[in-house]
C-alpha positions in Angstrom: 95.3 -108.4 -77.7 97.4 -105.3 -78.7 100.1 -106.1 -76.0 100.6 -109.6 -77.2 103.6 -109.4 -79.6 105.3 -112.8 -79.3 104.2 -116.4 -78.9 103.7 -116.0 -75.2 102.4 -113.3 -72.9 105.7 -112.3 -71.4 108.7 -112.7 -73.7 109.7 -115.6 -75.8 108.8 -118.5 -73.5 106.0 -120.0 -71.5 105.6 -118.4 -68.0 103.3 -118.4 -65.1 101.5 -115.5 -66.7 100.4 -117.8 -69.5 99.4 -120.6 -67.2 97.4 -118.2 -65.0 95.5 -116.5 -67.8 94.7 -119.6 -69.8 91.8 -121.0 -67.6 89.9 -117.7 -68.0 90.3 -117.7 -71.7 89.3 -121.4 -71.9 86.2 -120.6 -69.8 85.0 -118.5 -72.7 84.7 -121.6 -74.9 83.0 -123.4 -72.0 80.4 -120.6 -71.8 79.8 -120.9 -75.5 79.3 -124.6 -75.3 76.6 -124.0 -72.7 75.0 -121.0 -74.4 76.1 -120.7 -78.0 74.4 -117.4 -78.6 76.9 -115.7 -76.3 79.8 -116.3 -78.8 82.3 -115.1 -76.3 85.2 -117.1 -77.7 84.8 -115.3 -81.0 85.6 -112.1 -79.3 89.2 -113.1 -79.0 91.4 -111.4 -81.6 93.8 -113.3 -83.8 96.8 -113.0 -81.5 94.9 -114.3 -78.5 93.3 -117.1 -80.5 96.7 -118.2 -81.7 98.1 -118.0 -78.2 95.1 -120.2 -77.0 96.0 -122.7 -79.7 99.6 -122.8 -78.5 98.4 -123.4 -75.0 96.1 -126.2 -76.1 98.9 -127.9 -78.0 101.1 -128.1 -74.9 101.8 -131.8 -74.1 100.2 -131.6 -70.6 97.1 -129.6 -71.7 94.8 -132.7 -72.0 96.1 -134.2 -68.7 95.3 -131.0 -66.7 92.0 -130.0 -68.4 89.2 -130.4 -66.0 87.2 -133.6 -66.8 83.9 -132.0 -66.2 84.7 -129.3 -68.8 85.0 -131.9 -71.5 81.3 -132.7 -71.6 
């Protein structure tokens, strides 16, 4: 959280670092869906939450999101 200064993890553009980390951050929301009392996604700070939103808004996000995670 403290190291994230720009829109993306490394510099001013999307990189493999963003694509590599995103599934792990997305998994927090999946855990919360299964066990809401965990509230893991709420542990993300404002910068990481905003980054997650940027990742989710990418045009290929929905096409690559695992179908079994949607339920």
